[in-house]
C-alpha positions as CSV (number, residue, x, y, z in Angstrom):
1,M,-14.7,37.3,37.7
2,A,-18.0,36.6,39.4
3,V,-19.5,33.2,40.3
4,I,-23.3,33.2,40.7
5,R,-25.2,30.2,42.1
6,V,-28.1,29.4,39.9
7,D,-31.3,27.5,40.5
8,G,-31.0,24.2,38.6
9,D,-34.5,24.7,37.1
10,R,-33.1,27.6,35.0
11,F,-30.7,25.2,33.3
12,A,-33.4,22.6,32.9
13,R,-35.7,25.2,31.3
14,A,-33.1,26.4,28.8
15,K,-33.1,24.9,25.3
16,R,-30.1,22.6,25.5
17,A,-28.2,22.0,22.3
18,F,-26.9,18.8,20.9
19,T,-23.3,19.8,21.7
20,T,-24.1,19.8,25.4
21,R,-25.7,16.3,25.4
22,R,-23.0,14.5,27.5
23,V,-23.1,17.0,30.3
24,P,-25.7,16.2,33.0
25,V,-28.0,19.1,34.0
26,N,-27.4,18.1,37.6
27,D,-23.8,19.2,37.3
28,M,-24.7,22.7,36.3
29,K,-24.8,24.8,39.4
30,T,-23.2,28.2,38.7
31,L,-22.7,30.9,36.1
32,I,-19.3,32.5,35.7
33,N,-19.0,35.9,34.1
34,G,-16.8,39.0,34.0
35,H,-13.4,39.3,32.3
36,L,-13.1,35.7,30.9
37,T,-11.8,34.3,27.7
38,P,-13.9,31.3,26.6
39,V,-12.3,28.2,25.2
40,S,-13.7,25.6,22.8
41,G,-16.1,23.2,24.6
42,D,-17.0,25.6,27.4
43,L,-20.8,25.5,28.1
44,V,-22.5,28.9,28.0
45,L,-26.0,30.0,28.9
46,A,-27.0,32.7,26.4
47,S,-30.1,34.6,25.3
48,I,-31.4,35.0,21.8
49,Q,-31.0,38.6,20.7
50,Q,-31.9,38.6,17.0
51,I,-33.1,35.7,14.8
52,G,-31.0,35.1,11.7
53,K,-30.5,31.9,9.7
54,Q,-30.8,29.6,12.7
55,R,-34.5,29.7,13.5
56,K,-34.4,26.5,15.4
57,I,-31.9,24.8,17.7
58,E,-31.2,21.1,17.6
59,Q,-31.6,19.9,21.2
60,W,-29.7,17.2,23.0
61,N,-32.3,14.6,22.1
62,G,-32.5,15.6,18.4
63,R,-35.7,17.6,18.6
64,R,-35.5,20.9,16.8
65,A,-36.9,23.6,19.0
66,Q,-38.2,26.9,17.6
67,L,-36.1,29.9,18.7
68,L,-37.6,33.3,19.8
69,P,-36.0,36.5,20.9
70,G,-35.4,36.3,24.7
71,D,-35.1,32.5,24.8
72,E,-32.3,31.1,26.9
73,I,-30.2,28.4,25.3
74,L,-27.4,26.2,26.5
75,V,-24.7,25.8,23.9
76,C,-20.9,25.4,23.6
77,Y,-18.2,27.7,22.5
78,G,-16.4,26.5,19.4
79,S,-15.0,27.7,16.0
80,R,-16.6,26.6,12.7
81,Y,-15.3,25.8,9.3
82,A,-18.0,25.4,6.7
83,P,-17.2,26.7,3.2
84,D,-20.8,26.5,2.1
85,Q,-22.0,28.3,5.3
86,Y,-19.8,30.1,7.8
87,E,-16.3,30.5,9.1
88,A,-16.4,31.6,12.7
89,I,-13.9,32.0,15.5
90,I,-14.4,31.8,19.3
91,S,-14.6,35.3,20.7
92,E,-12.1,36.6,23.2
93,D,-14.7,37.7,25.8
94,L,-18.3,37.0,26.8
95,G,-19.6,39.7,24.6
96,L,-22.3,39.5,21.9
97,C,-21.6,36.7,19.4
98,D,-23.4,34.3,17.0
99,L,-25.1,31.0,17.0
100,V,-23.2,29.7,14.0
101,A,-24.6,26.2,14.0
102,A,-28.0,25.0,15.1
103,G,-26.4,22.0,16.8
104,G,-25.2,24.5,19.4
105,L,-22.1,26.5,18.6
106,A,-21.4,30.0,20.0
107,S,-18.8,31.9,18.0
108,R,-18.2,35.1,16.0
109,E,-18.8,35.0,12.3
110,V,-15.7,35.9,10.2
111,T,-17.0,35.1,6.7
112,R,-20.0,33.5,5.2
113,H,-21.1,32.0,1.8
114,D,-23.0,34.6,-0.3
115,K,-26.2,32.4,-0.1
116,M,-26.2,32.5,3.7
117,L,-28.2,34.8,5.9
118,P,-26.4,36.4,8.9
119,P,-26.4,34.0,11.8
120,T,-28.7,34.3,14.8
121,M,-27.2,36.8,17.3
122,I,-26.9,35.7,21.0
123,M,-25.7,37.3,24.2
124,P,-23.8,35.1,26.6
125,I,-25.2,35.3,30.2
126,G,-22.3,33.3,31.7
127,I,-20.1,30.3,31.3
128,V,-21.7,27.3,33.1
129,G,-19.9,26.0,36.2
130,D,-20.1,23.3,38.8
131,E,-20.9,23.8,42.4
132,N,-17.4,25.0,43.0
133,G,-17.4,27.6,40.2
134,K,-15.2,25.5,37.9
135,R,-16.1,25.8,34.2
136,L,-17.9,22.9,32.7
137,N,-16.4,21.8,29.4
138,V,-17.5,18.9,27.1
139,A,-13.9,17.6,27.3
140,D,-14.6,16.7,31.0
141,Y,-17.3,14.2,29.9
142,R,-15.5,12.5,27.0
143,I,-15.2,8.8,26.6
144,S,-12.2,6.9,28.0
145,Y,-9.0,7.2,25.9
146,E,-8.1,3.6,26.9
147,S,-6.6,1.7,24.0
148,S,-8.0,-1.6,22.8
149,N,-6.3,-4.7,21.5
150,K,-9.5,-6.1,20.0
151,P,-9.3,-6.4,16.2
152,I,-11.5,-4.0,14.3
153,K,-11.4,-3.3,10.6
154,V,-11.6,0.4,9.7
155,V,-13.0,2.0,6.5
156,V,-12.7,5.7,6.1
157,V,-15.1,7.9,4.1
158,V,-13.7,11.2,2.9
159,G,-14.5,13.5,0.0
160,T,-13.6,16.5,-2.2
161,A,-15.4,19.0,0.0
162,M,-18.4,19.8,2.2
163,N,-21.6,18.4,0.5
164,S,-19.8,15.8,-1.7
165,G,-21.9,13.0,-0.4
166,K,-19.7,11.6,2.4
167,T,-22.3,11.2,5.1
168,F,-24.9,9.4,3.0
169,T,-22.2,7.2,1.5
170,A,-20.9,6.2,5.0
171,A,-24.5,5.6,6.2
172,S,-25.0,3.4,3.1
173,I,-22.0,1.3,4.0
174,I,-23.3,0.9,7.5
175,H,-26.7,-0.2,6.2
176,S,-25.2,-2.9,4.0
177,F,-23.8,-4.7,7.1
178,K,-27.4,-5.5,8.2
179,S,-27.2,-8.5,6.0
180,T,-24.2,-9.9,7.8
181,P,-23.5,-11.2,11.3
182,Y,-21.0,-8.4,12.0
183,R,-21.3,-5.5,14.4
184,V,-20.6,-2.2,12.8
185,A,-19.8,1.3,14.3
186,G,-20.6,4.6,12.6
187,I,-18.1,7.3,13.6
188,K,-18.0,10.9,12.7
189,A,-14.4,11.9,13.5
190,T,-14.4,15.6,12.7
191,G,-16.7,18.5,12.0
192,T,-19.1,20.8,13.8
193,G,-21.3,19.4,16.6
194,A,-24.7,18.4,15.3
195,G,-26.9,15.3,15.5
196,G,-28.0,14.9,11.9
197,D,-25.2,12.6,10.9
198,V,-25.0,10.5,14.0
199,F,-28.8,10.0,14.0
200,L,-28.6,9.0,10.3
201,F,-25.9,6.4,11.2
202,E,-28.2,5.1,13.9
203,D,-31.2,5.0,11.6
204,M,-29.2,3.1,9.0
205,G,-28.4,0.3,11.4
206,A,-25.1,1.1,13.2
207,D,-24.7,-1.0,16.4
208,V,-22.6,1.8,18.0
209,V,-22.7,5.5,17.0
210,L,-20.0,7.9,18.1
211,D,-18.8,11.4,17.1
212,F,-16.1,13.9,18.1
213,T,-18.5,15.3,20.8
214,D,-18.2,11.9,22.5
215,G,-14.4,12.5,22.3
216,G,-14.6,15.9,24.0
217,F,-14.9,18.4,21.1
218,S,-17.8,20.8,20.3
219,S,-16.0,21.4,17.0
220,T,-12.7,20.1,15.6
221,Y,-11.9,23.3,13.7
222,L,-8.6,24.9,15.0
223,Q,-8.0,22.1,17.5
224,L,-4.5,20.7,17.9
225,D,-3.6,18.1,15.3
226,E,-2.4,15.6,18.0
227,D,-5.6,16.0,19.9
228,I,-7.8,15.3,16.9
229,E,-5.6,12.2,16.1
230,R,-5.8,10.9,19.6
231,T,-9.5,11.4,19.8
232,T,-10.2,9.7,16.5
233,L,-8.1,6.7,17.5
234,A,-9.9,6.7,20.9
235,L,-13.3,6.6,19.1
236,I,-12.2,3.6,17.1
237,D,-10.9,1.8,20.2
238,H,-14.1,2.5,22.0
239,A,-16.0,0.9,19.2
240,A,-13.7,-2.1,19.4
241,R,-14.4,-2.4,23.2
242,Q,-18.1,-2.4,22.3
243,N,-17.3,-5.6,20.3
244,C,-17.7,-4.0,16.9
245,D,-16.0,-5.8,14.0
246,F,-16.0,-2.9,11.6
247,A,-15.8,0.9,12.0
248,I,-17.0,3.2,9.3
249,V,-15.3,6.5,10.0
250,E,-16.3,9.7,8.2
251,I,-13.9,12.6,8.2
252,A,-15.4,16.0,7.4
253,D,-14.8,18.5,4.7
254,G,-12.3,18.1,1.8
255,L,-8.8,16.6,1.6
256,R,-7.2,20.0,1.5
257,H,-8.9,21.2,4.7
258,K,-6.0,21.5,7.2
259,E,-7.4,19.2,10.0
260,T,-8.6,16.7,7.4
261,E,-5.3,16.5,5.6
262,T,-3.2,16.3,8.8
263,L,-5.4,13.5,10.2
264,L,-5.2,11.5,7.0
265,R,-1.5,11.9,6.9
266,S,-1.2,10.5,10.4
267,K,0.8,7.3,10.4
268,S,-1.1,6.1,13.5
269,L,-4.4,6.4,11.6
270,Q,-3.0,4.9,8.4
271,A,-1.9,1.8,10.3
272,R,-5.5,1.2,11.3
273,V,-7.3,1.9,8.0
274,S,-7.9,-1.0,5.6
275,G,-9.4,1.2,2.8
276,V,-11.1,4.4,1.8
277,V,-14.3,5.2,0.0
278,F,-14.1,8.6,-1.7
279,G,-17.1,10.9,-2.2
280,A,-16.8,13.3,-5.1
281,Y,-18.9,16.0,-6.7
282,D,-17.4,15.7,-10.2
283,A,-15.0,13.7,-12.2
284,M,-12.1,16.1,-11.9
285,G,-12.4,16.2,-8.1
286,A,-12.7,12.4,-8.0
287,I,-9.5,11.9,-10.0
288,A,-7.5,14.5,-8.0
289,G,-8.7,13.0,-4.7
290,H,-8.2,9.4,-5.7
291,D,-4.6,10.2,-6.8
292,L,-3.9,12.2,-3.6
293,L,-5.1,9.4,-1.4
294,R,-3.0,6.8,-3.2
295,E,0.0,9.2,-2.9
296,W,-0.6,9.3,0.9
297,G,-0.6,5.5,1.0
298,Y,-4.3,4.6,1.1
299,K,-6.1,1.9,-0.8
300,V,-9.1,3.5,-2.5
301,L,-11.9,0.9,-2.5
302,A,-14.5,2.9,-4.5
303,I,-15.7,6.3,-5.7
304,S,-19.2,7.4,-4.7
305,G,-21.0,10.5,-3.5
306,Q,-22.8,13.3,-5.4
307,L,-21.1,12.4,-8.7
308,T,-23.1,9.1,-8.9
309,R,-26.3,11.0,-9.3
310,S,-25.3,11.7,-12.9
311,P,-24.7,8.7,-15.3
312,L,-22.9,11.1,-17.6
313,A,-20.5,12.2,-14.9
314,M,-19.9,8.5,-14.0
315,R,-19.1,7.7,-17.6
316,E,-16.7,10.6,-17.8
317,L,-14.8,9.3,-14.7
318,A,-14.9,5.6,-15.8
319,N,-13.1,6.6,-19.0
320,V,-10.0,7.5,-17.1
321,L,-10.2,5.7,-13.7
322,E,-10.1,2.0,-13.1
323,T,-11.4,2.2,-9.5
324,E,-15.0,1.1,-9.0
325,I,-17.6,3.8,-9.3
326,I,-20.6,2.9,-7.2
327,T,-23.8,4.6,-6.0
328,P,-24.9,4.7,-2.4
329,F,-27.9,2.6,-3.3
330,Q,-25.7,-0.1,-4.7
331,I,-23.6,0.1,-1.5
332,Q,-26.7,-0.3,0.6
333,A,-27.5,-3.5,-1.4
334,G,-24.2,-5.0,-0.5
335,A,-22.0,-4.4,-3.5
336,L,-19.0,-3.3,-1.5
337,L,-19.2,-5.9,1.2
338,P,-17.0,-8.5,-0.5
339,T,-14.3,-5.9,-0.9
340,I,-14.6,-4.6,2.7
341,I,-14.9,-8.0,4.5
342,G,-12.9,-10.2,2.2
343,S,-13.7,-13.7,1.0
344,N,-12.5,-15.4,4.2
345,G,-14.6,-13.3,6.6
346,F,-13.3,-11.4,9.6
347,N,-12.8,-12.0,13.4
348,G,-13.6,-15.7,13.0
349,S,-17.0,-15.1,11.3
350,K,-17.8,-15.9,7.7
351,M,-19.4,-13.3,5.5
352,Y,-22.8,-14.8,5.7
353,N,-24.8,-17.1,7.9
354,G,-27.7,-19.2,6.8
355,N,-30.3,-16.6,7.7
356,T,-28.6,-13.5,6.3
357,Q,-27.4,-14.6,2.9
358,K,-28.1,-12.0,0.3
359,K,-27.7,-11.8,-3.4
360,F,-24.8,-9.5,-4.5
361,I,-24.3,-8.1,-7.9
362,D,-20.9,-7.7,-9.6
363,I,-21.0,-4.0,-10.6
364,D,-19.6,-3.1,-14.0
365,P,-19.5,0.7,-14.1
366,K,-20.5,0.8,-17.7
367,S,-23.7,-1.1,-16.9
368,I,-25.1,1.9,-15.2
369,L,-23.5,4.5,-17.4
370,Y,-25.6,3.7,-20.5
371,P,-29.2,3.6,-19.3
372,L,-30.6,2.8,-22.8
373,G,-28.5,-0.4,-23.0
374,N,-29.0,-3.8,-21.4
375,T,-29.1,-2.9,-17.7
376,N,-30.9,-5.8,-16.1
377,N,-29.3,-5.2,-12.7
378,V,-29.4,-1.5,-12.5
379,A,-32.1,1.1,-13.4
380,V,-31.4,4.7,-13.8
381,T,-34.4,6.4,-12.3
382,G,-35.7,9.7,-11.1
383,Q,-37.4,10.9,-8.0
384,G,-40.3,8.5,-8.3
385,D,-38.2,5.5,-7.3
386,A,-36.5,7.6,-4.7
387,Q,-39.8,8.3,-3.0
388,H,-40.7,4.6,-3.3
389,F,-37.7,4.0,-1.1
390,G,-39.0,6.8,1.3
391,L,-36.3,9.2,0.2
392,H,-36.7,12.9,-0.5
393,D,-34.4,15.7,-1.3
394,H,-34.5,17.2,2.2
395,D,-33.5,13.9,3.8
396,F,-29.9,14.2,2.5
397,G,-29.6,17.9,1.9
398,V,-27.8,20.5,3.9
399,D,-29.6,22.2,6.7
400,D,-28.5,24.3,9.6
401,T,-28.0,21.4,11.9
402,E,-25.2,20.0,9.8
403,D,-21.8,21.1,8.7
404,D,-21.1,18.4,6.2
405,D,-24.0,16.4,4.9
406,G,-24.4,15.9,1.5
407,F,-26.4,13.6,-0.8
408,P,-29.5,15.7,-1.8
409,G,-31.3,12.9,-3.5
410,P,-30.9,9.8,-5.5
411,S,-30.9,9.4,-9.3
412,Q,-29.8,5.8,-9.5
413,V,-31.5,3.0,-7.6
414,L,-30.2,-0.6,-7.6
415,K,-32.7,-3.2,-8.6
416,L,-31.9,-6.7,-7.3
417,G,-32.6,-9.1,-10.1
C-alpha cells in the first residue's frame, strides 16, 4: 500500500459526483493505492477511459458535467441494483471498473438490460484519504443517529418495481402539503446515489430533504439489513428534530427486491408508519402489491403511479379493488390530505388555517374512469394540459442520474371546479 500526498487543487479540479457531496474537499489530502480492497462508500479519484452510456456526471451541486476521456472524477465505490439498467458489484481491487450511475458510483457491471449501452469505463487512480492516509468514506460524514421523541407521522411510498411511479407520487404528496401549516420532509430511504429524486422533492416544496447518502451510503444494494433499517429510522428522526410534522419516505425498487422487502418487514419501521401509498404499473401488479402490503400489516391508503396514466387500467383495477385509485395530479391538489392528516389535525395544528384553506374533491374512481361521462371534477387529457402545467416526458422519465424514477408524463390532470 502506498500513500501519496496530493495537492488539494487536484481534488478541487476533479468533477465531484453527487455521492461525494457531504465530504469537504478540504479533508481530501492523500491518495491510497496498491493492493487494496475497496468497500462501499470509499471515495475514489478515477480517470475516464472510454465513454459509454454515462456521457455526463451529476456533480455535488446537481449540475450535469460533460465527460471526456482523460477527465478526472471523484466518485464513490458502491454496488448497484437496477433491473431496467445495470446490476454491478464492487470490485475486489483498484483495477479497471465502470461508472455505473451518473450520480457517481464506481463498480463492475455484472448484467445489464438489453436496451442499455455498456457503462462508461474508468480507471481508479487511488482511494481518497485524509492527511494521515486514512480512507475517506461517506459513512464518516453521515447525519447523527440520535433518536428523537418528537412526534412525526410517516407515510411510505413503495411500488411494484423500478419505474412504477414512486418518486413522482411521493413528490406529489409533498407538494400537497403546501396548502397546510405543516412542515413536511421528503426522504429517499434506499437506492443508488443520485440527486434527481431529492432535487425533485425540494422543488415540490419539502421543508427538509434527506436521502440515504445523508445516512452514510453511496448505495444501499448489498448493505446489511440492520444498517439499512437503522439508517432509515435515523433519517426519520432527523426530520423530526428539524420540526417536521410529516415524513414522506420513498423506498426504492419493488416489494420483492431483497433490501426493500426486508426493510418493509421491519417491526421497528412498521411501528412508525401510518400508511402506504402504492405505485403500480398495471392492475395485476397493483392487486398483488396491495395484498402483500396488507399481509405484512400495512394500511394501504391509495394506489397511484404509472397505472393512473391509463383510465382503462384504472377501471380494470377499480372493478376488483376497493382501495382508492388516484393520480399524482389529484394528490397534488390535496385529495389525499384528509386521509393522511385526519379530521382532527396533527401535532396540535388543525388541517387548515385561514390563509391556506383549499377546496378538496371527494374522488370517486369511476368519475375518472369514464371520460365520456359526467366528469365535472376531473378531465382526462393528453400532453397539451401536461405542458400547460410545465410538465414534459423527460421531467419524470428515467435518465442515467436516477435508479428509480418513474412517471414519464401525465395523462390525467385534476381540474378544480
